[in-house]
C-alpha positions in Angstrom: 4.5 -3.4 -13.3 3.5 -2.6 -9.7 -0.2 -1.7 -9.0 -1.9 0.8 -6.7 -5.2 -0.5 -5.5 -7.6 2.2 -3.9 -10.4 1.3 -1.2 -12.6 4.2 -0.2 -15.7 2.6 1.2 -15.5 -0.9 2.4 -12.4 -1.9 4.7 -10.3 -4.7 3.4 -9.3 -7.7 5.6 -5.9 -8.1 6.7 -5.6 -11.4 4.7 -6.9 -9.5 1.6 -3.9 -6.7 2.0 -1.4 -9.5 2.6 -2.4 -11.2 -0.7 -2.6 -7.7 -2.5 0.9 -6.6 -1.4 2.2 -10.2 -1.5 3.4 -10.7 2.2 3.5 -9.0 5.7 1.9 -5.5 5.4 3.2 -1.9 6.8 1.2 1.1 7.0 2.4 4.4 6.2 0.5 7.5 6.0 0.1 10.0 3.1 -0.1 13.8 3.4 -3.9 13.6 3.0 -4.4 11.4 5.8 -4.8 8.2 3.6 -3.3 5.0 4.6 -0.6 3.6 2.0 -0.3 -0.2 2.6 2.9 -1.8 1.7 4.7 -5.0 1.9 7.1 -4.7 4.7 9.9 -6.8 2.9 9.5 -5.4 -0.7 12.9 -3.7 -0.7 14.8 -6.9 0.6 12.9 -8.9 -1.8 13.7 -6.6 -4.6 10.3 -5.9 -5.7 10.2 -3.3 -8.8 9.7 0.3 -8.0 6.1 1.5 -8.1 6.4 4.7 -9.7 2.8 5.8 -8.9 3.1 4.9 -5.3 6.6 6.6 -4.9 5.1 9.8 -6.5 2.0 9.8 -3.9 4.7 9.3 -1.1 7.6 11.3 -2.3 9.8 8.3 -1.5 10.8 5.1 -3.0 8.0 2.4 -2.7 8.2 -1.1 -4.2 5.7 -3.4 -4.9 1.9 -3.5 -5.2 0.3 -1.2 -2.6 -3.3 -0.4 -1.4 -4.5 3.0 -0.4 -7.1 3.3 2.2 -9.5 6.3 2.2 -12.5 7.1 4.4 -14.3 4.2 5.9 -11.7 1.9 4.4 -9.0 2.9 6.8 -7.7 0.6 9.5 -8.3 1.4 13.0 
């Protein structure tokens, strides 16, 4: 089962995000302006579908993701 971890106040490091998603990160944006961090190779690696993340993005998302809001967003 894939997880969704949300950060709102404290910005995670790139290394923390890489560990969370299991590899190279890719940033995608949600309609509310939040950032969704996914594993750039999740589909190639055949990670399982993340149902919660897929609903948030309205697209097929695989593997663990991080949602960055407010002060936690990467700049």
